[in-house]
ROSE-4610 file (N, C-alpha, C; in Angstrom, 1 decimal, always signed):
// ROSE-4610
residu = [M/M/M/K/K/K/L/L/L/T/T/T/A/A/A/D/D/D/L/L/L/H/H/H/I/I/I/H/H/H/S/S/S/C/C/C/L/L/L/S/S/S/P/P/P/C/C/C/G/G/G/D/D/D/E/E/E/N/N/N/M/M/M/N/N/N/P/P/P/A/A/A/D/D/D/L/L/L/V/V/V/R/R/R/M/M/M/S/S/S/F/F/F/L/L/L/N/N/N/G/G/G/V/V/V/Q/Q/Q/L/L/L/I/I/I/A/A/A/L/L/L/T/T/T/D/D/D/H/H/H/N/N/N/T/T/T/A/A/A/R/R/R/N/N/N/C/C/C/P/P/P/A/A/A/A/A/A/A/A/A/A/A/A/A/A/A/A/A/A/A/A/A/E/E/E/L/L/L/G/G/G/M/M/M/G/G/G/F/F/F/I/I/I/P/P/P/G/G/G/A/A/A/E/E/E/V/V/V/N/N/N/T/T/T/S/S/S/E/E/E/D/D/D/I/I/I/H/H/H/A/A/A/I/I/I/C/C/C/L/L/L/F/F/F/P/P/P/D/D/D/L/L/L/S/S/S/A/A/A/A/A/A/L/L/L/E/E/E/F/F/F/D/D/D/R/R/R/L/L/L/L/L/L/Y/Y/Y/E/E/E/K/K/K/L/L/L/P/P/P/D/D/D/I/I/I/P/P/P/N/N/N/R/R/R/P/P/P/D/D/D/I/I/I/F/F/F/G/G/G/E/E/E/Q/Q/Q/I/I/I/L/L/L/C/C/C/G/G/G/P/P/P/D/D/D/G/G/G/E/E/E/P/P/P/C/C/C/G/G/G/A/A/A/E/E/E/P/P/P/R/R/R/L/L/L/L/L/L/I/I/I/A/A/A/G/G/G/C/C/C/G/G/G/I/I/I/S/S/S/I/I/I/L/L/L/E/E/E/L/L/L/P/P/P/G/G/G/I/I/I/V/V/V/A/A/A/E/E/E/F/F/F/G/G/G/G/G/G/V/V/V/C/C/C/Y/Y/Y/P/P/P/A/A/A/H/H/H/V/V/V/D/D/D/R/R/R/D/D/D/A/A/A/N/N/N/S/S/S/L/L/L/L/L/L/Y/Y/Y/T/T/T/L/L/L/G/G/G/S/S/S/W/W/W/P/P/P/P/P/P/E/E/E/L/L/L/E/E/E/S/S/S/R/R/R/A/A/A/A/A/A/E/E/E/V/V/V/R/R/R/D/D/D/S/S/S/I/I/I/P/P/P/G/G/G/G/G/G/L/L/L/P/P/P/R/R/R/D/D/D/I/I/I/K/K/K/I/I/I/I/I/I/K/K/K/S/S/S/S/S/S/D/D/D/A/A/A/H/H/H/R/R/R/L/L/L/E/E/E/D/D/D/L/L/L/P/P/P/D/D/D/P/P/P/G/G/G/F/F/F/E/E/E/L/L/L/D/D/D/L/L/L/E/E/E/T/T/T/A/A/A/S/S/S/F/F/F/A/A/A/V/V/V/L/L/L/T/T/T/R/R/R/W/W/W/L/L/L/N/N/N/A/A/A]
num = [1/1/1/2/2/2/3/3/3/4/4/4/5/5/5/6/6/6/7/7/7/8/8/8/9/9/9/10/10/10/11/11/11/12/12/12/13/13/13/14/14/14/15/15/15/16/16/16/17/17/17/18/18/18/19/19/19/20/20/20/21/21/21/22/22/22/23/23/23/24/24/24/25/25/25/26/26/26/27/27/27/28/28/28/29/29/29/30/30/30/31/31/31/32/32/32/33/33/33/34/34/34/35/35/35/36/36/36/37/37/37/38/38/38/39/39/39/40/40/40/41/41/41/42/42/42/43/43/43/44/44/44/45/45/45/46/46/46/47/47/47/48/48/48/49/49/49/50/50/50/51/51/51/52/52/52/53/53/53/54/54/54/55/55/55/56/56/56/57/57/57/58/58/58/59/59/59/60/60/60/61/61/61/62/62/62/63/63/63/64/64/64/65/65/65/66/66/66/67/67/67/68/68/68/69/69/69/70/70/70/71/71/71/72/72/72/73/73/73/74/74/74/75/75/75/76/76/76/77/77/77/78/78/78/79/79/79/80/80/80/81/81/81/82/82/82/83/83/83/84/84/84/85/85/85/86/86/86/87/87/87/88/88/88/89/89/89/90/90/90/91/91/91/92/92/92/93/93/93/94/94/94/95/95/95/96/96/96/97/97/97/98/98/98/99/99/99/100/100/100/101/101/101/102/102/102/103/103/103/104/104/104/105/105/105/106/106/106/107/107/107/108/108/108/109/109/109/110/110/110/111/111/111/112/112/112/113/113/113/114/114/114/115/115/115/116/116/116/117/117/117/118/118/118/119/119/119/120/120/120/121/121/121/122/122/122/123/123/123/124/124/124/125/125/125/126/126/126/127/127/127/128/128/128/129/129/129/130/130/130/131/131/131/132/132/132/133/133/133/134/134/134/135/135/135/136/136/136/137/137/137/138/138/138/139/139/139/140/140/140/141/141/141/142/142/142/143/143/143/144/144/144/145/145/145/146/146/146/147/147/147/148/148/148/149/149/149/150/150/150/151/151/151/152/152/152/153/153/153/154/154/154/155/155/155/156/156/156/157/157/157/158/158/158/159/159/159/160/160/160/161/161/161/162/162/162/163/163/163/164/164/164/165/165/165/166/166/166/167/167/167/168/168/168/169/169/169/170/170/170/171/171/171/172/172/172/173/173/173/174/174/174/175/175/175/176/176/176/177/177/177/178/178/178/179/179/179/180/180/180/181/181/181/182/182/182/183/183/183/184/184/184/185/185/185/186/186/186/187/187/187/188/188/188/189/189/189/190/190/190/191/191/191/192/192/192/193/193/193/194/194/194/195/195/195/196/196/196/197/197/197/198/198/198/199/199/199/200/200/200/201/201/201/202/202/202/203/203/203/204/204/204/205/205/205/206/206/206/207/207/207/208/208/208/209/209/209/210/210/210/211/211/211/212/212/212/213/213/213/214/214/214/215/215/215/216/216/216/217/217/217/218/218/218/219/219/219/220/220/220/221/221/221/222/222/222/223/223/223/224/224/224/225/225/225/226/226/226/227/227/227/228/228/228/229/229/229]
x = [+0.8/+0.0/+0.8/+0.4/+1.1/+0.3/+1.0/+0.4/+1.1/+0.5/+1.2/+1.8/+3.1/+3.8/+4.6/+5.0/+5.9/+6.5/+7.8/+8.5/+9.6/+9.5/+10.3/+9.7/+9.3/+8.5/+9.0/+9.1/+9.6/+8.4/+8.2/+7.2/+7.9/+7.2/+7.6/+8.7/+9.0/+10.0/+11.4/+11.5/+12.7/+12.9/+14.0/+14.2/+14.1/+14.3/+14.2/+12.8/+11.8/+10.4/+9.6/+8.7/+7.8/+7.0/+6.7/+5.9/+4.4/+4.0/+2.7/+2.7/+3.8/+3.9/+3.6/+2.4/+1.9/+1.7/+2.1/+2.1/+0.8/-0.2/-1.6/-2.1/-1.8/-2.2/-1.3/-0.1/+0.6/+0.0/-0.4/-1.0/-2.4/-3.1/-4.4/-4.3/-3.2/-3.0/-2.5/-1.6/-1.1/-2.3/-3.3/-4.5/-5.4/-5.5/-6.2/-5.6/-4.3/-3.5/-3.6/-4.1/-4.2/-3.0/-2.3/-1.1/-1.7/-1.2/-1.7/-0.8/+0.5/+1.4/+2.4/+2.5/+3.6/+4.5/+5.6/+6.6/+7.0/+6.9/+7.3/+8.8/+9.8/+11.2/+11.9/+11.6/+12.2/+13.8/+14.6/+16.0/+16.3/+16.9/+17.4/+16.4/+15.1/+14.1/+12.8/+12.2/+10.8/+9.7/+9.9/+9.0/+7.6/+7.5/+6.3/+5.5/+6.1/+5.5/+4.1/+3.9/+2.7/+1.5/+1.7/+0.7/+0.2/+1.4/+1.1/+0.4/+0.8/+0.2/-1.2/-1.6/-3.0/-3.8/-3.3/-4.1/-4.3/-3.3/-3.3/-4.3/-4.3/-5.3/-6.7/-7.0/-8.3/-8.8/-7.8/-8.1/-8.1/-7.6/-7.4/-6.2/-5.2/-4.1/-2.8/-2.1/-0.8/+0.2/+0.8/+1.9/+3.0/+4.1/+5.4/+6.1/+6.5/+7.2/+8.7/+9.5/+10.8/+11.6/+12.8/+13.7/+14.7/+15.1/+16.2/+17.4/+18.3/+19.5/+20.7/+21.2/+22.5/+23.7/+24.3/+25.4/+26.7/+27.7/+28.8/+29.6/+29.4/+30.0/+29.1/+28.0/+26.9/+26.3/+26.1/+25.3/+23.9/+22.9/+21.6/+20.9/+20.3/+19.7/+18.5/+17.5/+16.2/+16.0/+15.5/+15.4/+13.9/+13.3/+12.0/+11.7/+10.6/+10.4/+9.0/+8.9/+7.7/+6.5/+6.8/+5.9/+6.4/+5.5/+5.9/+6.9/+6.7/+7.5/+9.0/+9.2/+10.5/+11.2/+10.4/+10.9/+11.2/+10.5/+10.8/+11.9/+12.1/+13.3/+14.5/+14.5/+15.6/+15.8/+14.9/+14.8/+15.7/+15.5/+16.2/+17.7/+18.0/+19.5/+20.0/+19.3/+19.8/+20.1/+19.1/+19.4/+20.6/+21.0/+22.2/+23.5/+23.3/+24.4/+24.6/+23.5/+23.6/+24.5/+25.3/+26.1/+25.2/+25.6/+24.7/+24.9/+24.4/+24.4/+23.1/+22.9/+21.6/+21.1/+19.9/+19.2/+19.2/+19.4/+19.3/+18.0/+16.8/+15.7/+15.8/+16.6/+16.8/+17.6/+18.4/+19.3/+18.9/+18.4/+18.2/+16.7/+15.9/+14.4/+13.9/+12.5/+12.0/+11.9/+11.9/+11.8/+10.6/+9.4/+8.2/+7.7/+7.5/+7.1/+5.4/+4.8/+3.4/+2.8/+1.8/+1.2/+0.5/-0.1/-0.8/-2.0/-2.5/-3.7/-3.1/-1.8/-1.2/-1.0/-1.4/-1.3/+0.2/+0.7/+2.0/+2.0/+3.1/+3.2/+4.5/+5.5/+6.8/+7.8/+9.0/+10.0/+11.2/+11.9/+13.1/+14.3/+15.0/+16.1/+17.4/+17.7/+18.9/+18.8/+19.8/+19.9/+19.8/+18.7/+18.6/+19.1/+19.8/+20.4/+21.8/+22.4/+23.9/+24.2/+25.4/+25.7/+25.9/+25.3/+25.3/+26.6/+26.7/+27.9/+27.7/+27.1/+26.9/+27.3/+28.1/+28.6/+27.6/+27.6/+26.7/+26.8/+28.1/+28.2/+27.7/+27.7/+27.1/+25.7/+25.2/+23.6/+22.7/+22.9/+22.0/+21.9/+23.0/+22.9/+22.2/+22.5/+21.8/+20.3/+19.9/+18.4/+17.9/+18.5/+18.1/+17.8/+18.5/+18.3/+16.9/+16.4/+15.0/+14.0/+14.4/+13.5/+13.2/+14.0/+13.8/+14.7/+14.6/+15.3/+15.9/+16.9/+17.8/+18.4/+18.3/+18.9/+19.3/+20.3/+20.7/+19.7/+19.5/+18.6/+19.2/+18.2/+18.6/+19.9/+20.2/+21.6/+21.8/+20.8/+21.1/+21.3/+21.4/+21.8/+23.4/+23.8/+25.1/+25.3/+24.4/+24.5/+23.9/+24.8/+24.5/+24.0/+24.6/+24.2/+25.5/+25.2/+26.2/+27.2/+26.7/+27.6/+28.4/+27.9/+28.7/+29.8/+29.2/+30.4/+31.4/+31.1/+32.1/+32.7/+32.0/+32.5/+31.9/+31.5/+31.0/+30.2/+29.5/+28.7/+29.6/+29.7/+30.7/+30.1/+30.8/+30.3/+30.0/+30.5/+30.1/+28.9/+28.3/+27.1/+25.9/+25.3/+24.2/+22.8/+22.5/+21.3/+20.8/+19.5/+18.8/+18.2/+18.3/+17.6/+18.3/+18.1/+18.5/+17.3/+17.4/+16.2/+16.8/+16.0/+16.1/+15.0/+15.4/+14.3/+13.9/+14.8/+14.5/+15.0/+16.2/+16.6/+17.7/+17.8/+18.6/+20.1/+21.0/+22.3/+23.2/+24.2/+25.1/+25.9/+26.5/+27.3/+26.6/+25.3/+24.5/+24.6/+24.5/+24.5/+23.5/+23.7/+22.8/+21.4/+21.5/+20.2/+19.5/+19.9/+19.4/+18.0/+17.0/+15.7/+15.7/+14.9/+14.9/+13.6/+13.6/+12.5/+12.5/+11.5/+11.4/+10.5/+11.1/+10.3/+10.4/+9.7/+9.5/+10.5/+10.9/+11.6/+10.9/+9.7/+8.8/+9.1/+9.3/+9.4/+8.3/+7.4/+6.3/+5.1/+3.9/+2.7/+2.5/+2.9/+2.9/+3.9/+5.0/+5.9/+5.3/+4.3/+3.7/+3.2/+3.6/+3.3/+1.9/+1.4/+0.0/+0.2/-0.1/-0.6/+0.4/+1.7/+2.7/+3.5/+4.4/+5.2/+4.9/+4.9/+4.5/+5.5/+5.0/+5.8/+5.0/+5.9/+5.2/+4.9/+3.9/+3.5/+2.0/+1.7/+0.2/-0.6/+0.0/-0.7/+0.2/-0.4/+0.4/+0.9/+1.9/+2.4/+3.8/+4.5/+6.0/+6.4/+5.6/+5.8/+5.9/+5.0/+5.1/+6.2/+6.5/+7.6/+9.0/+9.1/+10.4/+10.4/+9.3/+9.4/+9.8/+9.3/+9.6/+11.2/+11.7/+13.0/+14.0/+13.6/+14.5/+14.1/+13.2/+12.9/+14.1]
y = [-1.2/+0.0/+1.3/+2.3/+3.5/+4.6/+5.5/+6.9/+8.0/+9.2/+10.4/+11.1/+11.6/+12.2/+13.2/+14.1/+15.2/+15.3/+14.9/+14.9/+15.9/+17.0/+18.1/+19.4/+20.0/+21.3/+22.3/+23.5/+24.6/+25.4/+25.8/+26.9/+28.3/+29.2/+30.6/+30.7/+29.6/+29.7/+29.5/+28.9/+28.9/+30.2/+30.8/+32.2/+32.4/+31.2/+31.2/+30.9/+30.6/+30.2/+31.6/+31.6/+32.8/+32.9/+34.1/+34.5/+34.0/+33.6/+33.0/+31.5/+31.0/+29.5/+29.3/+29.7/+29.4/+27.8/+27.2/+25.7/+25.1/+25.7/+25.3/+25.3/+26.5/+26.7/+25.8/+25.5/+24.6/+23.2/+22.8/+21.5/+21.5/+22.5/+22.5/+22.6/+23.4/+23.4/+21.9/+21.3/+20.0/+19.0/+19.2/+18.2/+18.6/+19.8/+20.1/+19.6/+19.5/+19.1/+17.4/+16.8/+15.4/+14.7/+15.3/+14.7/+14.1/+12.8/+12.1/+12.0/+12.3/+12.2/+13.3/+14.3/+15.3/+15.3/+15.9/+16.2/+17.6/+18.4/+19.7/+19.7/+20.3/+20.2/+21.5/+22.4/+23.7/+23.5/+24.5/+24.4/+24.4/+23.4/+23.2/+23.6/+23.2/+23.4/+22.7/+22.3/+21.6/+22.3/+23.5/+24.3/+24.7/+24.6/+24.9/+23.6/+22.4/+21.3/+21.1/+21.5/+21.4/+22.0/+23.1/+23.8/+23.0/+22.4/+21.6/+20.3/+19.6/+18.5/+18.7/+19.8/+20.0/+20.2/+20.9/+21.1/+19.7/+18.9/+17.7/+16.7/+16.8/+15.9/+16.2/+17.6/+18.0/+17.5/+17.2/+16.8/+15.3/+14.6/+13.2/+12.9/+13.7/+13.6/+13.1/+12.3/+11.8/+12.9/+13.1/+14.0/+13.4/+13.8/+13.4/+14.6/+14.9/+16.1/+15.8/+16.9/+16.7/+18.0/+18.0/+19.1/+18.9/+19.9/+19.8/+20.3/+19.4/+19.8/+20.3/+21.4/+21.8/+21.3/+20.4/+19.7/+20.7/+20.1/+21.0/+21.1/+20.1/+20.3/+21.2/+21.6/+22.3/+21.5/+20.2/+19.3/+19.2/+19.2/+19.2/+17.7/+17.5/+16.1/+16.2/+15.4/+15.3/+14.4/+14.9/+14.1/+13.9/+12.7/+12.6/+11.8/+12.0/+11.6/+10.9/+9.9/+9.3/+10.1/+11.2/+12.0/+13.4/+14.3/+15.7/+15.7/+14.9/+14.8/+14.6/+13.6/+13.3/+14.4/+14.9/+15.9/+17.3/+17.5/+18.8/+18.5/+17.3/+17.0/+17.1/+16.6/+16.7/+18.2/+19.0/+20.4/+21.1/+20.7/+21.4/+21.0/+19.8/+19.4/+20.2/+20.3/+20.9/+22.4/+23.0/+24.5/+24.7/+23.8/+23.9/+23.9/+23.2/+23.0/+24.1/+24.9/+26.0/+27.1/+27.7/+28.9/+30.0/+30.9/+32.0/+33.2/+33.1/+34.2/+34.7/+36.0/+36.7/+36.6/+36.4/+36.5/+38.0/+38.2/+39.4/+39.4/+39.7/+39.5/+40.2/+41.4/+42.0/+41.4/+40.4/+39.7/+38.2/+37.6/+36.2/+35.9/+36.8/+36.6/+36.4/+36.6/+36.5/+35.0/+34.7/+33.4/+33.4/+33.2/+33.3/+32.1/+32.3/+31.1/+31.2/+30.0/+30.0/+29.2/+29.6/+28.8/+27.6/+26.8/+25.6/+25.9/+27.0/+27.4/+27.8/+27.8/+28.3/+29.8/+30.5/+32.1/+32.5/+33.4/+33.9/+34.3/+33.9/+34.2/+34.7/+35.0/+35.5/+35.3/+35.6/+35.4/+34.7/+33.8/+33.2/+34.1/+34.6/+35.6/+35.0/+33.7/+33.1/+32.6/+32.8/+32.4/+30.8/+30.3/+28.9/+28.1/+28.9/+28.2/+28.1/+28.3/+28.1/+26.7/+26.2/+24.9/+24.6/+23.4/+23.1/+22.3/+22.0/+21.2/+19.8/+19.2/+17.8/+17.5/+16.4/+16.0/+15.1/+14.9/+14.1/+12.6/+12.2/+10.8/+10.6/+11.6/+11.6/+11.6/+12.5/+12.7/+11.5/+10.5/+9.4/+8.7/+8.5/+8.0/+8.8/+10.0/+10.9/+11.0/+11.1/+11.0/+9.8/+8.7/+7.3/+7.3/+8.0/+8.0/+8.6/+9.3/+10.0/+9.2/+8.0/+7.1/+7.5/+8.4/+8.9/+8.3/+8.8/+8.3/+9.6/+9.4/+10.5/+10.2/+11.0/+10.8/+12.1/+11.9/+13.3/+13.8/+15.1/+15.9/+16.2/+16.3/+16.9/+16.4/+15.1/+14.8/+15.0/+15.4/+15.7/+17.2/+18.0/+19.3/+19.5/+20.8/+21.2/+21.7/+22.7/+23.3/+22.5/+22.3/+21.7/+20.2/+19.6/+18.2/+17.3/+16.1/+15.3/+14.8/+14.4/+14.1/+15.3/+16.4/+17.6/+17.9/+17.9/+18.4/+17.4/+16.2/+15.1/+14.4/+14.5/+13.9/+12.5/+11.7/+10.4/+10.1/+9.0/+8.6/+7.8/+8.3/+7.6/+6.2/+5.2/+3.8/+3.5/+4.4/+4.3/+5.0/+5.8/+6.7/+5.6/+5.8/+4.9/+5.6/+5.4/+5.9/+5.0/+4.7/+3.8/+4.4/+5.9/+6.5/+7.7/+8.3/+9.6/+10.3/+11.6/+12.4/+13.0/+13.0/+13.8/+14.7/+15.8/+16.7/+16.5/+16.2/+16.0/+14.6/+14.3/+13.1/+12.4/+11.0/+10.2/+10.3/+10.8/+10.9/+9.6/+9.4/+8.4/+8.5/+7.3/+7.4/+7.0/+6.6/+6.2/+4.6/+4.3/+2.7/+2.1/+0.8/+0.2/-0.1/-0.3/-0.6/+0.5/+1.7/+2.9/+3.1/+3.5/+3.9/+5.4/+5.6/+7.0/+7.6/+8.8/+9.6/+11.0/+11.2/+12.5/+13.4/+14.7/+15.7/+17.0/+17.9/+19.2/+20.3/+20.2/+21.2/+22.6/+22.5/+23.8/+24.9/+26.1/+27.3/+28.3/+28.0/+28.8/+27.9/+28.5/+27.7/+27.1/+28.0/+27.5/+26.4/+26.2/+25.1/+23.8/+23.8/+22.5/+21.7/+20.4/+19.5/+19.1/+18.9/+18.5/+17.3/+16.1/+15.7/+15.1/+15.4/+14.8/+13.8/+13.0/+12.0/+10.7/+9.6/+8.3/+7.6/+7.0/+6.1/+4.8/+3.8/+2.4/+2.0/+2.7/+2.6/+2.2/+1.3/+0.9/+2.0/+2.8/+3.8/+4.9/+6.1/+7.4/+7.5/+6.8/+7.0/+6.8/+7.3/+7.1/+5.7/+5.0/+3.5/+2.7/+2.9/+2.2/+2.8/+4.1/+4.6/+4.0/+3.8/+3.3/+1.7/+1.1/-0.4/-0.6/+0.4/+0.4/+0.7/+1.7/+2.0/+0.9/+0.1/-0.9/-2.3/-2.5/-3.5/-4.0]
z = [+0.0/+0.1/+0.0/-0.7/-0.7/-0.3/+0.4/+0.8/+0.4/+0.5/+0.1/+1.3/+1.3/+2.4/+2.0/+2.9/+2.7/+4.2/+4.2/+5.6/+5.8/+5.1/+5.2/+4.9/+5.9/+5.7/+6.8/+6.4/+7.3/+7.6/+8.8/+9.3/+9.4/+9.9/+10.2/+11.2/+11.9/+12.9/+12.2/+11.1/+10.3/+9.8/+9.9/+9.4/+7.8/+7.1/+5.7/+5.3/+6.2/+5.9/+5.9/+5.1/+4.8/+6.1/+6.4/+7.6/+7.5/+6.4/+6.3/+6.4/+6.8/+6.9/+8.4/+8.9/+10.2/+10.2/+11.3/+11.4/+11.1/+11.6/+11.4/+9.9/+9.4/+8.0/+7.1/+7.3/+6.3/+6.5/+7.6/+7.8/+7.0/+7.1/+6.5/+5.0/+4.4/+3.1/+2.4/+3.3/+2.9/+2.9/+3.7/+3.8/+2.6/+2.2/+1.1/-0.2/-0.2/-1.4/-1.5/-0.4/-0.5/+0.2/+0.9/+1.6/+2.9/+3.2/+4.2/+5.5/+5.3/+6.4/+6.1/+7.1/+7.0/+8.3/+8.2/+9.3/+9.2/+10.4/+10.4/+10.9/+10.0/+10.4/+10.2/+11.2/+11.3/+11.5/+11.2/+11.3/+12.9/+13.4/+14.7/+15.8/+15.5/+16.5/+16.2/+17.3/+17.2/+17.8/+18.1/+19.0/+18.3/+17.1/+16.4/+16.0/+16.5/+16.2/+17.0/+18.3/+18.9/+18.2/+17.6/+16.8/+15.6/+14.9/+13.8/+14.1/+15.2/+15.6/+16.0/+16.6/+17.0/+15.8/+14.8/+13.5/+12.8/+12.8/+12.2/+12.8/+14.2/+14.9/+14.7/+14.4/+14.1/+12.8/+11.8/+10.5/+10.3/+11.3/+11.2/+10.3/+10.3/+9.3/+10.1/+9.4/+10.0/+10.2/+11.3/+11.5/+12.4/+12.1/+12.8/+13.1/+14.4/+14.8/+14.5/+14.0/+13.8/+13.7/+13.2/+13.0/+11.9/+11.3/+10.3/+11.0/+11.4/+12.0/+11.2/+11.5/+10.8/+11.6/+11.2/+12.0/+12.1/+12.7/+13.0/+11.6/+10.7/+9.3/+8.4/+8.8/+8.1/+7.1/+7.5/+6.7/+7.3/+6.4/+6.9/+7.1/+8.2/+8.2/+8.9/+8.4/+9.0/+10.2/+11.3/+12.5/+12.8/+12.9/+13.3/+14.5/+15.2/+16.6/+16.7/+17.7/+17.7/+18.4/+19.1/+19.7/+20.0/+20.4/+20.8/+22.0/+23.0/+24.2/+23.8/+23.0/+22.5/+21.7/+20.8/+19.9/+20.7/+21.7/+22.5/+23.5/+24.1/+24.8/+24.0/+22.7/+21.8/+21.4/+21.3/+21.0/+22.1/+23.3/+24.5/+24.5/+24.2/+23.9/+22.8/+21.7/+20.6/+20.8/+21.5/+21.8/+22.7/+23.4/+24.2/+23.3/+22.2/+21.3/+20.3/+20.2/+19.2/+19.7/+18.9/+19.3/+19.6/+20.5/+21.0/+20.1/+18.8/+17.9/+17.7/+17.9/+17.9/+16.5/+16.2/+14.9/+14.4/+13.2/+12.5/+11.5/+12.0/+11.1/+9.7/+9.7/+8.5/+7.6/+8.0/+7.1/+6.9/+8.0/+7.9/+7.9/+8.4/+8.3/+9.8/+10.0/+11.3/+11.7/+12.9/+13.5/+14.5/+13.9/+14.6/+15.4/+16.7/+17.5/+17.6/+17.5/+17.4/+18.7/+19.3/+20.3/+19.9/+20.8/+20.3/+19.4/+19.4/+18.4/+17.1/+16.9/+15.7/+15.5/+16.5/+16.4/+16.9/+16.3/+16.8/+18.1/+18.9/+20.4/+20.8/+19.8/+20.2/+19.0/+19.2/+18.3/+19.1/+18.3/+18.8/+18.6/+19.7/+19.4/+19.0/+19.3/+18.9/+17.4/+16.6/+15.2/+15.1/+14.3/+14.3/+13.1/+12.2/+11.0/+11.2/+12.4/+12.5/+12.7/+12.4/+12.7/+14.2/+14.6/+16.0/+16.4/+17.6/+18.0/+18.0/+16.9/+16.8/+15.3/+15.3/+13.9/+13.2/+11.9/+11.3/+11.6/+12.0/+12.5/+14.0/+14.8/+16.1/+16.1/+15.2/+15.2/+15.3/+14.4/+14.5/+15.8/+16.5/+17.8/+18.9/+18.8/+19.7/+19.5/+18.2/+17.9/+18.5/+18.3/+18.7/+20.2/+20.9/+22.4/+22.7/+21.9/+22.0/+21.3/+20.7/+20.1/+18.6/+18.1/+16.8/+15.6/+14.4/+13.3/+12.6/+12.0/+11.3/+10.0/+9.0/+7.6/+7.0/+6.2/+5.4/+4.6/+4.6/+3.7/+2.4/+1.4/+0.1/-0.4/-0.4/-0.8/-2.4/-3.1/-4.5/-4.8/-3.7/-3.8/-3.5/-3.9/-3.6/-2.1/-1.9/-0.5/+0.5/+1.6/+2.8/+2.7/+1.6/+1.6/+2.0/+2.4/+2.8/+1.7/+0.6/-0.5/-1.1/-1.1/-1.7/-0.6/+0.7/+1.7/+2.0/+2.2/+2.4/+1.2/+0.1/-1.1/-1.3/-0.3/-0.3/+0.9/+0.9/+2.0/+2.9/+4.2/+5.1/+5.5/+5.3/+5.6/+7.1/+8.0/+9.4/+9.8/+8.9/+9.1/+9.4/+10.5/+10.9/+10.6/+9.1/+8.6/+7.6/+7.6/+6.7/+5.5/+5.4/+4.3/+3.9/+2.9/+2.2/+1.7/+1.9/+1.3/+0.0/-1.0/-2.4/-2.5/-3.3/-3.8/-5.1/-6.0/-7.5/-8.1/-7.9/-8.5/-7.5/-7.8/-7.0/-7.5/-6.8/-7.1/-6.9/-7.7/-7.4/-6.1/-5.7/-4.5/-3.3/-3.4/-2.2/-2.0/-0.7/-0.5/-1.2/-1.6/-2.4/-1.7/-0.5/+0.3/+0.9/+0.6/+1.3/+0.8/+1.7/+1.4/+1.0/-0.1/-0.7/-0.3/+0.3/+0.7/-0.1/-0.8/-1.6/-0.8/-0.6/+0.2/-0.5/+0.0/-0.7/-0.2/+1.1/+1.7/+1.6/+1.7/+1.5/+2.4/+1.9/+2.8/+2.5/+1.5/+1.2/+1.0/+1.2/+1.0/-0.5/-1.3/-2.8/-3.1/-2.2/-2.4/-1.9/-1.1/-0.6/-1.8/-1.8/-2.9/-3.0/-4.3/-4.5/-5.4/-4.9/-3.7/-2.8/-2.8/-2.0/-2.8/-1.9/-2.6/-2.0/-2.9/-2.4/-1.6/-0.5/+0.4/+0.5/+0.6/+0.6/+2.1/+2.6/+4.1/+4.1/+5.1/+5.4/+6.0/+6.9/+7.7/+7.8/+8.1/+8.3/+9.7/+10.1/+11.5/+11.4/+12.5/+12.8/+13.0/+13.7/+13.9/+12.6/+11.7/+10.4/+9.5/+9.6/+8.8/+9.3/+10.6/+11.1/+10.7/+10.7/+10.3/+8.8/+8.0/+6.6/+6.5/+7.3/+7.2/+7.6/+8.5/+9.1/+8.3/+7.4/+6.6/+5.8]
């Protein structure tokens, strides 16, 4: 069985995300587009995930809380978690690893925090797109401690991708998947699972109707079983 998914979306908390990427609104737009399972993956934070989770629950839509981590090598990686509690515990650890660099909204963009109802309730003052103090080889093990899974993001891109930054896939990297945006590049392990996602930063970037995954139901547990099969 296949369902439609998009496991890499940014809200208005990411400085590169549009201010109209309210977490509740992006969930509703994804639902209208026919997407059955989404993940919210803001840069180095999961703090807008509660609002997205609430909107998804109202619609009966599959939702996975997550974050796009900028590693110490400035490689981007998708981190997904079984529930909000685990995602927000990881968020607290990640925040401690971020350099204390103030955001410059005039340069990087606003970082808008939203409450459980999806309404703006503040702004994050620390820059969220800086590389954190965790390497790409350390990250999967740390994420696993919170019950989550981790895989490199947009490996078919030049900027901030594992293949471009390191030149090859490290054999010691404990990851069962790789994300692509457009095409599957060479140099990936033979048994790696491929996940296509939008990396949407604007409502108009959200896919219609999403990308197919070979999952029976729209849940984190089923996703992890597929990754480990």
